[in-house]
C-alpha positions in Angstrom: -56.8 154.8 -37.8 -58.7 155.5 -41.0 -62.5 154.9 -41.4 -64.3 154.2 -44.7 -67.3 156.3 -43.7 -65.2 159.4 -44.2 -65.9 159.2 -48.0 -69.6 159.6 -47.3 -68.8 162.6 -45.1 -66.7 164.2 -47.8 -69.5 163.7 -50.3 -72.0 165.4 -47.9 -69.6 168.3 -47.5 -69.4 168.9 -51.2 -73.1 169.3 -51.7 -74.0 173.0 -52.5 -76.7 173.0 -49.8 -77.2 170.2 -47.2 -79.2 169.0 -44.3 -77.3 168.5 -41.0 -75.7 165.1 -40.8 -76.6 162.8 -38.0 -74.0 160.1 -37.2 -75.5 157.2 -35.2 -73.8 154.2 -33.8 -73.1 152.2 -30.6 -71.1 153.7 -27.9 -67.3 153.8 -28.4 -67.3 152.9 -32.1 -65.3 156.1 -32.8 -67.9 158.7 -33.8 -66.1 161.6 -32.0 -62.7 160.6 -33.3 -64.0 160.3 -36.9 -65.5 163.8 -36.9 -63.0 165.7 -34.6 -59.7 164.0 -35.6 -60.2 162.8 -39.1 -62.9 164.5 -41.1 -62.9 167.9 -39.4 -59.2 168.8 -39.7 -59.0 167.4 -43.2 -62.0 169.4 -44.6 -62.5 172.5 -42.4 -60.8 175.6 -41.0 -62.0 174.8 -37.5 -64.2 172.3 -35.7 -66.5 173.7 -33.0 -67.4 170.8 -30.8 -70.2 170.9 -28.2 -70.2 167.8 -26.0 -73.6 167.6 -24.3 -72.7 164.6 -22.1 -69.5 166.2 -20.8 -71.2 169.6 -20.3 -75.0 169.3 -19.8 -75.1 173.1 -19.2 -74.6 173.7 -22.9 -78.4 173.1 -23.3 -78.6 176.8 -22.3 -77.3 177.8 -25.7 -80.8 176.8 -27.1 -82.9 178.2 -24.3 -83.7 181.5 -25.9 -84.3 180.3 -29.5 -83.8 177.5 -31.8 -83.1 179.9 -34.7 -79.7 178.9 -36.2 -78.3 182.4 -36.2 -79.2 182.9 -32.5 -77.7 179.5 -31.6 -74.5 180.3 -33.5 -74.3 183.7 -31.7 -74.7 182.0 -28.4 -71.9 179.5 -29.2 -69.6 182.4 -30.2 -70.3 184.2 -26.9 -70.0 181.1 -24.8 -66.6 180.0 -26.3 -65.3 183.3 -27.4 -64.8 182.2 -31.0 -65.7 183.4 -34.5 -67.7 180.9 -36.6 -67.4 181.0 -40.3 -70.3 179.0 -41.7 -68.6 178.6 -45.0 -65.4 177.1 -43.7 -66.1 175.7 -40.1 -67.8 172.6 -38.9 -70.3 172.8 -36.0 -70.3 169.5 -34.2 -73.0 168.6 -31.7 -71.5 165.6 -29.9 -73.7 163.3 -27.8 -76.6 165.2 -29.1 -79.1 162.7 -27.5 -78.3 164.3 -24.2 -79.9 167.6 -25.3 -83.3 167.4 -26.9 -83.2 171.1 -27.8 -80.1 170.6 -29.8 -81.8 167.7 -31.7 -84.8 170.0 -32.3 -82.6 172.8 -33.7 -81.4 170.5 -36.5 -84.7 171.1 -38.3 -84.1 174.8 -38.4 -80.6 174.5 -39.6 -81.9 172.4 -42.4 -84.6 174.9 -43.3 -83.0 178.3 -42.6 -79.2 177.8 -42.9 -78.6 174.9 -45.4 -75.2 176.3 -46.3 -73.9 175.7 -42.8 -71.9 172.5 -42.0 -73.6 171.0 -39.0 -72.9 167.5 -37.8 -74.4 165.7 -34.8 -73.5 162.4 -33.3 -75.0 160.2 -30.6 -75.1 156.7 -29.2 -78.8 156.5 -28.3 -80.5 158.4 -31.1 -83.3 155.9 -31.4 -84.3 156.5 -27.8 -85.0 160.2 -28.3 -88.5 161.6 -27.4 -88.7 163.3 -30.8 -86.7 163.4 -34.0 -86.5 165.8 -37.0 -87.7 163.3 -39.6 -86.7 164.3 -43.1 -84.5 167.2 -41.8 -81.2 165.3 -41.3 -79.0 163.0 -43.4 -78.3 159.9 -41.4 -75.2 157.8 -41.4 -74.2 154.9 -39.1 -70.7 154.1 -37.8 -70.0 150.5 -36.9 -67.1 148.9 -35.3 -64.2 148.5 -37.7 -65.0 146.0 -40.4 -62.4 143.6 -41.6 -61.2 145.9 -44.4 -60.7 148.7 -41.8 -58.8 146.3 -39.6 -56.4 145.6 -42.4 -56.1 149.4 -43.0 -55.1 149.7 -39.3 -52.5 147.0 -39.8 -50.6 149.3 -42.2 -49.8 146.6 -44.7 -50.7 148.3 -48.0 -49.8 145.3 -50.3 -52.1 143.0 -48.3 -54.9 145.5 -48.3 -54.5 145.9 -52.0 -54.7 142.1 -52.4 -57.8 142.0 -50.3 -59.6 144.7 -52.3 -58.7 142.9 -55.5 -59.9 139.6 -54.1 -56.7 137.9 -55.0 -56.6 134.1 -54.5 -53.7 131.7 -53.7 -52.0 130.1 -50.8 -49.7 133.0 -49.9 -52.4 135.7 -49.7 -54.8 133.3 -48.0 -52.3 132.5 -45.3 -51.8 136.1 -44.5 -55.5 137.1 -44.7 -56.6 134.1 -42.7 -54.1 135.0 -40.0 -55.5 138.5 -39.8 -59.0 137.2 -39.8 -58.3 134.9 -36.7 -56.8 138.0 -35.0 -59.9 140.0 -35.9 -62.1 137.3 -34.4 -60.3 137.9 -31.1 -59.8 141.7 -31.2 -63.0 142.7 -33.0 -63.6 146.1 -34.4 -63.9 148.4 -31.4 -61.4 151.2 -32.1 -59.7 151.1 -28.7 -59.2 147.4 -28.9 -57.8 147.6 -32.4 -55.5 150.4 -31.3 -54.1 148.3 -28.5 -53.6 145.3 -30.8 -51.6 147.2 -33.4 -49.6 149.2 -30.8 -45.8 148.8 -31.4 -44.9 148.0 -27.8 -45.4 144.7 -26.0 -45.4 141.0 -26.8 -48.3 139.1 -28.1 -49.2 138.2 -24.5 -49.2 141.8 -23.4 -51.3 142.9 -26.3 -53.8 140.1 -25.6 -54.1 141.3 -22.0 -54.5 144.9 -23.1 -57.3 144.0 -25.5 -59.0 141.9 -22.8 -59.0 144.9 -20.5 -60.6 147.1 -23.2 -63.3 144.5 -23.8 -64.0 144.2 -20.1 -64.4 148.0 -19.7 -66.6 148.2 -22.8 -69.0 145.5 -21.6 -69.2 147.1 -18.1 -70.0 150.4 -19.8 -72.8 149.0 -21.9 -74.3 147.2 -18.9 -74.3 150.5 -17.0 -76.1 152.1 -19.9 -79.0 149.6 -19.4 -79.8 151.1 -16.1 -79.1 154.7 -17.1 -81.4 154.8 -20.1 -83.9 152.1 -19.4 -84.8 152.2 -15.7 -84.1 149.5 -13.1 -86.7 146.9 -14.0 -86.4 147.3 -17.7 -82.6 147.2 -17.4 -82.8 143.8 -15.8 -84.9 142.5 -18.7 -82.5 144.0 -21.2 -79.6 142.3 -19.4 -81.3 139.0 -19.5 -82.1 139.2 -23.2 -78.5 140.4 -23.9 -77.2 137.3 -22.0 -79.6 135.1 -23.9 -78.3 136.3 -27.2 -74.8 135.2 -26.2 -76.1 131.9 -24.8 -78.2 131.0 -27.8 -75.3 131.7 -30.2 -73.0 129.6 -28.2 -75.5 126.8 -28.0 -75.3 126.4 -31.8 -71.8 124.9 -31.6 -70.6 124.2 -35.2 -74.1 124.3 -36.7 -76.0 127.2 -38.2 -77.3 129.8 -35.8 -81.0 129.2 -35.0 -83.8 131.7 -34.8 -84.0 133.4 -31.4 -86.1 131.5 -28.9 -88.3 133.5 -26.5 -88.9 130.8 -23.9 -86.7 130.8 -20.7 -85.2 134.2 -21.4 -87.3 136.1 -18.8 -89.3 134.3 -16.2 -93.0 133.9 -17.1 -92.5 135.6 -20.5 -92.7 133.2 -23.5 -93.8 135.2 -26.5 -92.2 137.8 -28.8 -94.6 140.6 -27.7 -93.5 140.1 -24.1 -89.8 140.4 -25.0 -90.2 142.9 -27.8 -89.3 145.9 -25.6 -85.8 144.7 -24.5 -85.0 143.3 -27.9 -86.0 146.5 -29.7 -83.9 148.5 -27.1 -80.8 146.5 -27.8 -81.3 146.8 -31.6 -82.0 150.6 -31.3 -78.8 151.1 -29.4 -77.0 149.1 -32.1 -75.8 146.3 -29.8 -77.6 143.4 -31.6 -78.4 142.8 -35.3 -81.3 140.9 -36.8 -81.4 138.4 -39.7 -84.9 137.3 -40.9 -85.1 133.7 -42.2 -87.9 133.4 -44.8 -89.6 130.3 -46.2 -90.5 129.4 -49.8 -89.1 130.9 -53.0 -87.4 134.3 -52.1 -88.9 137.2 -54.0 -88.3 140.9 -53.9 -88.9 142.6 -51.7 -87.6 140.2 -49.1 -89.2 142.2 -46.4 -92.6 141.1 -47.6 -91.8 137.5 -46.8 -90.2 138.2 -43.4 -92.2 137.7 -40.2 -91.6 140.3 -37.5 -91.4 137.7 -34.7 -89.0 135.3 -36.4 -85.4 136.3 -36.6 -81.9 135.5 -35.5 -79.9 137.8 -33.2 -76.2 138.5 -33.5 -73.9 140.6 -31.4 -72.6 143.8 -33.1 -68.9 143.0 -32.5 -67.3 139.6 -32.9 -64.4 140.5 -30.5 -66.8 141.3 -27.7 -68.8 138.2 -28.5 -65.8 136.0 -27.9 -64.8 137.9 -24.8 -68.2 137.6 -23.2 -68.2 133.9 -23.9 -64.8 133.4 -22.4 -63.0 132.6 -25.7 -59.3 133.4 -25.5 -56.8 134.4 -28.2 -55.4 130.8 -28.3 -59.0 129.5 -28.8 -59.5 131.7 -31.8 -56.2 130.6 -33.2 -57.0 126.9 -32.7 -60.5 127.3 -34.2 -62.1 124.5 -32.2 -65.1 122.8 -33.8 -67.2 123.7 -30.7 -67.5 127.3 -31.5 -66.0 128.3 -34.9 -69.4 128.0 -36.7 -71.3 130.7 -34.9 -68.2 133.0 -34.8 -67.9 132.8 -38.6 -71.6 133.4 -39.0 -71.6 136.4 -36.7 -68.6 137.8 -38.6 -70.4 137.5 -41.9 -73.6 139.1 -40.4 -71.5 142.1 -39.3 -69.7 142.4 -42.6 -72.9 142.4 -44.5 -74.5 144.9 -42.1 -71.5 147.3 -42.4 -70.7 147.0 -46.1 -73.7 145.5 -47.9 -77.1 145.9 -46.4 -79.1 145.8 -43.1 -81.2 144.0 -42.0 -80.1 140.7 -43.5 -82.3 137.8 -44.6 -81.8 134.1 -44.7 -83.8 131.0 -45.9 -85.0 127.9 -44.3 -87.2 125.0 -45.4 -87.6 122.0 -43.2 -84.1 121.0 -42.1 -82.4 123.0 -44.8 -81.1 126.4 -43.9 -79.1 128.9 -45.9 -77.6 131.6 -43.6 -78.0 134.6 -45.9 -79.7 135.9 -49.0 -78.1 138.7 -51.0 -79.7 140.7 -53.9 -77.2 141.5 -56.6 -77.2 144.7 -58.7 -79.8 143.3 -61.1 -82.1 142.4 -58.2 -81.5 138.6 -58.4 -81.5 136.8 -55.0 -78.2 135.0 -54.4 -78.1 132.4 -51.6 -75.0 132.5 -49.3 -74.0 129.6 -47.1 -71.4 130.1 -44.4 -69.1 127.2 -43.4 -66.2 127.8 -41.0 -64.2 124.8 -42.2 -62.4 123.9 -45.4 -64.2 120.6 -46.3 -67.9 121.2 -46.5 -70.8 119.6 -48.3 -73.2 122.5 -48.3 -76.3 120.3 -48.5 -78.7 123.1 -47.7 -77.2 125.3 -50.4 -77.5 122.5 -53.0 -81.1 122.0 -51.9 -81.8 125.7 -52.5 -80.1 125.6 -55.9 -82.1 122.5 -57.0 -85.4 124.1 -55.9 -85.0 127.6 -57.3 -82.2 127.6 -59.9 -80.7 130.9 -58.9 -78.3 132.7 -61.2 -75.5 131.8 -58.8 -74.8 130.8 -55.3 -71.9 131.5 -52.9 -70.3 129.3 -50.3 -68.1 131.1 -47.8 -65.5 128.8 -46.2 -62.5 128.8 -44.0 -60.1 128.1 -46.9 -58.9 130.0 -50.0 -61.9 128.9 -52.1 -61.8 128.9 -55.8 -63.2 125.5 -56.7 -66.9 125.8 -57.6 -69.6 123.2 -58.0 -72.0 124.0 -60.8 -73.7 127.3 -59.9 -72.0 127.4 -56.5 -68.9 129.6 -56.2 -66.6 129.1 -53.2 -65.2 132.2 -51.5 -63.0 132.5 -48.4 -64.9 133.9 -45.4 -62.9 137.1 -45.3 -64.3 138.2 -48.7 -67.9 138.4 -47.4 -68.1 142.1 -48.0 -67.4 141.7 -51.7 -70.9 140.4 -52.2 -71.8 144.1 -52.7 -69.8 144.0 -56.0 -72.1 141.3 -57.5 
C-alpha cells in the first residue's frame, strides 16, 4: 500500500543537512507503516525504531542527557546495535508519550543536523512543550481517493485519473470506485481488507465494518485517556453532534456548526471551544470557514473564529457511525448523498490542496468552497452530488464578483460548462491544486 507522502520524505532525506522530521496525524492512519515498512527500507541501511507507547521505559534513554551523541550511545547499548548516522534512520514512534524524546529533537537539529531522525505521533498538539522551529512537520491523512486507486492496483485507471480523462467508460469505473471509497474510507486497515483477494463482496463489507467499529471504539477510549473523565464526556458529545449536524443537512449544503443543544447549559463558542479544539488538534475533525462579502486574499482575514463548518476526517467512518451500509452508498439515496459528497471534497482538499478550507455565504446563497489558484485568484467551487444541478448559488457568486473561473463538482462525468462555470466530476476535486 503506497502513500504519496513518501515523496516529501525522500526530498527531506536528500537535504545535505536537515531538521528532524515530525510526522503528525490521527491514530491508525499508517504513520508507523509508512516510516518502518515503506520509506525506511527503501532509503536506509537500517531503521532503529523506538516505540514509546509500547515500551514506556525507553524514556530512560534520555534521563542522563538530551545530547544527541549521548542519546545515540544509550540506544546502541540498550538494543546492542551500531548506529551509522549517515546511513541509518532513527525513528521515535509515538513520541508524544515521551516528553524528553520530544525535547531532544531540538538538540538533534542544532548539534547533529546530518543525522536522519524521524518522530511520529497521534497527539502531537496535546504536548506540554514543543521544539518550535527545530523540526520539519508533515501530516499523514487517511488515504485520499488517488491513494485508494493506487491500492486497487489498476495502473491504467490510475493513469486516467491523473490525466483527468473524461468520457463514459472512465467515468463509470471511477464513479464505481468513488462509491466504494465512500463506504470504505481511507483508513489503511479498512482499505487493506477491501482489496484483499479472499472473500465475497459481503465478506469484505463485514470485515471493513469490523475495522470501522474497532477504530471508533479506540478513538472514544482516547477521549478518556488524554482528556480526563469530564472533558472526555464533552468531547464525545461534540463528536456526536458533528455527525448529527452533518446528517441533518440531508441533500442540502452543510451548515455552519451550531453550538446550542450540544452540551447542556452551554450555548456559545467559547463554552465549547475546548472540546472542538481537542478534536481538531487530534485530527478527527476538519474546519471550513464560510466568509461573507467579496473574497479577498488573505481569506483568513475575512474568516471569523467562531463561525465554521465541521467535517469528519474520514468519509468511511462517517458513514459507519451514521449507520450507512454499503448498499446505501451504492444506491446514493437523496437523503444523505449531499453531505457525504461535501465531506469527501473537504477531505480531498485538506489532503491534497490546502487546509483549513474556506467557503462563501451571502443571504440564502452558499458556495461550499473557495480555492486560490496559482496566480492568487479566488475560484468558487460548488459541490453537487447529483448529475442535474442548477447551481444557483454559484451563478449568484459569478454575477456578483466576476471571478476568472468557477467550478461545479457533480456526480456525473462533467464536461459541459456554462459561461465561466466549468463542470467537473466529484472525484477530480484534488485536481484543483493544478489550477
